[in-house]
C-alpha positions as a Python dict, from the first residue, in 0.01 Angstrom:
ca = {
    (1, 'M'): (0, 0, 0),
    (2, 'I'): (-343, -96, -137),
    (3, 'E'): (-641, -56, 96),
    (4, 'T'): (-848, -367, 22),
    (5, 'E'): (-1156, -259, 218),
    (6, 'I'): (-1267, 6, -30),
    (7, 'H'): (-1625, -7, -159),
    (8, 'L'): (-1635, 93, -525),
    (9, 'T'): (-1946, 280, -635),
    (10, 'R'): (-2084, 269, -990),
    (11, 'T'): (-1924, 610, -1043),
    (12, 'D'): (-1588, 477, -918),
    (13, 'E'): (-1616, 184, -1159),
    (14, 'K'): (-1700, 417, -1449),
    (15, 'I'): (-1401, 637, -1362),
    (16, 'I'): (-1167, 337, -1350),
    (17, 'T'): (-1308, 198, -1675),
    (18, 'E'): (-1249, 528, -1856),
    (19, 'I'): (-895, 562, -1725),
    (20, 'R'): (-818, 207, -1836),
    (21, 'S'): (-973, 250, -2181),
    (22, 'N'): (-805, 586, -2243),
    (23, 'G'): (-470, 473, -2104),
    (24, 'R'): (-464, 781, -1885),
    (25, 'A'): (-723, 1052, -1841),
    (26, 'T'): (-790, 1390, -1687),
    (27, 'V'): (-1075, 1456, -1445),
    (28, 'S'): (-1245, 1685, -1699),
    (29, 'L'): (-1235, 1420, -1971),
    (30, 'I'): (-1371, 1154, -1738),
    (31, 'A'): (-1646, 1386, -1612),
    (32, 'D'): (-1755, 1459, -1969),
    (33, 'I'): (-1758, 1092, -2067),
    (34, 'I'): (-1950, 964, -1764),
    (35, 'D'): (-2177, 1270, -1750),
    (36, 'R'): (-2086, 1386, -1399),
    (37, 'H'): (-1969, 1722, -1265),
    (38, 'D'): (-1593, 1780, -1253),
    (39, 'Q'): (-1603, 1836, -876),
    (40, 'H'): (-1781, 1506, -810),
    (41, 'V'): (-1531, 1315, -1024),
    (42, 'R'): (-1240, 1502, -862),
    (43, 'E'): (-1363, 1394, -514),
    (44, 'R'): (-1405, 1032, -624),
    (45, 'V'): (-1061, 1031, -789),
    (46, 'Q'): (-904, 1173, -474),
    (47, 'R'): (-1067, 897, -267),
    (48, 'L'): (-948, 631, -510),
    (49, 'E'): (-599, 779, -505),
    (50, 'E'): (-594, 776, -122),
    (51, 'H'): (-678, 405, -131),
    (52, 'G'): (-410, 328, -390),
    (53, 'V'): (-656, 241, -667),
    (54, 'L'): (-542, 533, -884),
    (55, 'V'): (-211, 713, -910),
    (56, 'N'): (-146, 1069, -1020),
    (57, 'V'): (117, 1041, -1295),
    (58, 'A'): (131, 1409, -1392),
    (59, 'P'): (-66, 1720, -1300),
    (60, 'Y'): (-435, 1634, -1355),
    (61, 'L'): (-350, 1298, -1517),
    (62, 'Y'): (-434, 962, -1354),
    (63, 'D'): (-363, 595, -1414),
    (64, 'T'): (-426, 263, -1237),
    (65, 'P'): (-113, 122, -1071),
    (66, 'E'): (-22, -236, -1156),
    (67, 'Q'): (-45, -351, -793),
    (68, 'A'): (-409, -235, -775),
    (69, 'Q'): (-529, -449, -1067),
    (70, 'E'): (-645, -741, -852),
    (71, 'Y'): (-883, -513, -656),
    (72, 'L'): (-1041, -349, -960),
    (73, 'P'): (-1354, -461, -1146),
    (74, 'E'): (-1313, -694, -1442),
    (75, 'E'): (-1281, -521, -1778),
}
């Protein structure tokens, strides 16, 4: 279930944008692209995953689930 009361930060939006543009992405790749530390990105990704905005599709690989699209920022 999607938690609709999530506040997306600029970092969250950057993470989501990178995952969408790369199809799928690892935390390390995202951290490099948006110039943030791996640990910070990992914490944000975990929060987004808990709220159903991201889904872990394989070890260390994330994607945006189709049902979350309406809650995400415009591309």
